N, C-alpha and C positions, 0 to 999 in steps of 0.2 A: 629597523629596530624601533623607531619612534611609534609607528602604528601599533606594534605589539605592546609597547608600554602603555599607550592610550587605551587599548582594549583591556589589558590587565587591570589598569587603574579603574576603568569603568565597571568591570566585573566586581572588583573588591568593594567599591563604593555601593554598588547595588546589593551585594550580599550583606554588607554592613547595615544598610537601611532595612532590608528584609528581616534581619535578626533583631534589630531595634524595634521594628513594628511587632514582631512576634512576641518579644519580651514585654512590650507595652500592653499588648492584648492579653497576655497571661496575667500581668499585674491588674489590668482592668477587670478581668474575670474574678480574680481573687478579691478585689475590693467590692465588687458586686455581691459576692457570696457573703462577705462580712456585713455589708449593708442589709442584705436579706435576713441574716441571722438576728438582726435587731428586732425584726417582726416577731420571731418566735420568743425572744426574751420579753417583749411587751406582753404577749399572750399569757406567758407563764409567770409574770412578775419577777423575772430572773435578773435582779439588780446586780448580782455578781458578774454575770455575763456582760451586762451593759457597762459595768465598771471597767472591764477589760477592753471593750470596744471604743470607749470614749477617752480622749486625752484629758489630762487633769485641767487643762485650760478650756475645755469644751464650753460652747455657748449655743443655746437653742433659742430661736425666735419662733414663737408659736403663731397660729392663725389669727389670734387676737392682738398680736403685736407685742405680747409680753416676752421678756427675756429671762432665761434661767441659766445658771451656771451648772456644771456637772453635779455638784453637791445638791443644789436645789432640785434639779431634774430627778435624781435618784431618790431624794427624800419624798418627792411628790408621788412616786410610784410605791413607796413604802407606807404612805399615809393610810389610815384606816378607811377613809372614804373613797380611796382610789378603786375603781372597778376596771379590771383588765378587759380589753376588748375580747369578744368571743372569737373574732377573726381579725387578723392584721395581715394584709396582702399588698405586695408591690405589684401593681398591674403592669407597669412598664418602667424600665429604667435603662440608663445608658451611662457608662463610666468613661471618662476621658482622663488619661494619665499624662501628667506633665512632670517627668523626672520623679521626684520624691513626693509629688502631690497628685491628688486625683479629685475630680469633681463628678458626683453622681447626681443626675437629674432624672426625676421620674414622677409617677403618680402612685400614691399610697391610699389604700382603702381600708377603713376599719368598720367593723360591725359591732355594735354594743347595745346594751339595754339602757334606756333612759325613761324613767317614770313608767316602767312596765311595758314599754314599747321597744321593738327592735329598730335601731337607727343605723343607717349606713352613711358614712361620711367619706368624701374623697378630697385629697389634698395633693397639690403639686409641691414637690420638695426639691431642695438643693442641699446635698451633704458634701462637705469638703473634708477630705482625708489627707493625712500626711504620714509618710513613712518615717517614723521616729525610731532610731536604733534598730532598724530592720523589722519593725512591727508597725503595721498600718493602724492608725488611730483616727477616729472622727474628731475634728476640731470645731466644726460648726454645722448647724442644721437650721434651715429656714423652711417654713411650711406656709402655704397659702391655700385657703379654702377654695375648692371648686364648687360654686353654687349648684344646688340641685336644679335640674331642668324641669 
């Protein structure tokens, strides 16, 4: 009887781990989709969409070391001088889910016009997401410029 119990327990634990990993990968895919929707919102200056994606306590650290709150970040996109990127693309990214938190690490590329010239900029980023009341929200974003080679 004991060998049967050990086999059954091993099977149940294995099935539970597989289900947890599947659920975690589903959540990771969901967070990646949300993170990528941020790109489209930047291209179209859709501050309403970004308002839904970002937690009220959101903090952004930009490539120059400056810090912005959610309100400041959204206001900067509404400013008359803000020029939306012609293209905002996540070249690569990976999401790791830790219960109700997720960390997305990747490379983000923007193409925009500066003084009449097309400029491409690449950044490495880390976005931290938290599942608040069954809704994923980004609580922080850090970007570091990848120097042009």
